[in-house]
C-alpha positions as CSV (number, residue, x, y, z in Angstrom):
1,X,119.6,-62.1,38.5
2,X,119.8,-58.7,40.1
3,X,118.3,-57.1,37.0
4,X,115.3,-59.4,37.3
5,X,114.8,-58.6,40.9
6,X,115.1,-54.9,40.4
7,X,112.6,-55.1,37.4
8,X,110.1,-57.0,39.6
9,X,110.5,-54.5,42.4
10,X,110.1,-51.6,40.0
11,X,106.9,-53.2,38.6
12,X,105.5,-53.8,42.0
13,X,106.1,-50.2,43.1
14,X,104.9,-48.6,39.8
15,X,102.7,-51.1,38.0
16,X,101.9,-48.8,35.2
17,X,98.5,-48.2,33.6
18,X,95.7,-50.4,34.9
19,X,94.3,-51.0,31.4
20,X,96.6,-50.8,28.4
21,X,95.2,-49.3,25.3
22,X,93.8,-51.7,22.7
23,X,96.0,-52.3,19.6
24,X,93.3,-51.6,17.1
25,X,91.7,-48.2,17.1
26,X,88.0,-47.6,17.3
27,X,85.1,-49.8,18.1
28,X,86.7,-53.0,16.8
29,X,89.6,-52.6,19.1
30,X,87.3,-52.0,22.0
31,X,85.2,-55.1,21.1
32,X,88.3,-57.3,20.9
33,X,89.5,-55.9,24.2
34,X,86.2,-56.8,25.9
35,X,86.1,-60.2,24.2
36,X,89.6,-60.9,25.6
37,X,88.6,-59.9,29.0
38,X,85.6,-62.2,29.0
39,X,87.7,-65.1,27.7
40,X,90.2,-64.6,30.5
41,X,87.3,-64.5,33.0
42,X,85.9,-67.7,31.6
43,X,89.3,-69.4,31.9
44,X,89.6,-68.3,35.5
45,X,86.1,-69.7,36.3
46,X,87.0,-73.0,34.5
47,X,90.1,-73.4,36.6
48,X,88.3,-72.5,39.8
49,X,85.7,-75.2,39.0
50,X,88.5,-77.8,38.5
51,X,90.1,-77.0,41.9
52,X,86.7,-76.7,43.7
53,X,85.6,-80.0,42.3
54,X,88.8,-81.6,43.4
55,X,88.4,-80.3,46.9
56,X,84.8,-81.6,47.1
57,X,85.9,-85.0,45.9
58,X,88.5,-85.2,48.6
59,X,86.0,-84.2,51.3
60,X,83.3,-86.7,50.1
61,X,85.5,-89.8,50.3
62,X,88.0,-89.3,53.1
63,X,89.5,-92.8,53.0
64,X,90.4,-92.6,49.4
65,X,91.9,-89.2,50.1
66,X,94.2,-90.6,52.8
67,X,95.1,-93.5,50.5
68,X,96.0,-91.0,47.7
69,X,98.2,-89.0,50.0
70,X,99.9,-92.2,51.4
71,X,100.5,-94.0,48.1
72,X,100.7,-91.4,45.3
73,X,102.0,-88.2,47.1
74,X,104.2,-90.2,49.6
75,X,103.4,-88.0,52.6
76,X,105.4,-89.7,55.4
77,X,103.2,-88.5,58.4
78,X,100.1,-90.2,57.2
């Protein structure tokens, strides 16, 4: 456990290079690197859309939101 914490602290202090070198040399490696970056950006936008849509749904129908939190999530205060 101590080794994990020290590794995390070391990484936080010295994160290393901001962009690792692509595995493949030349233009093909650079193209794959850019494609991976775009795929990761697309995944982030997809997840952001899911969470944003969920939030809008909860704001649109407040009574169903309260019922959801009372029945499904078992929040005792509501």
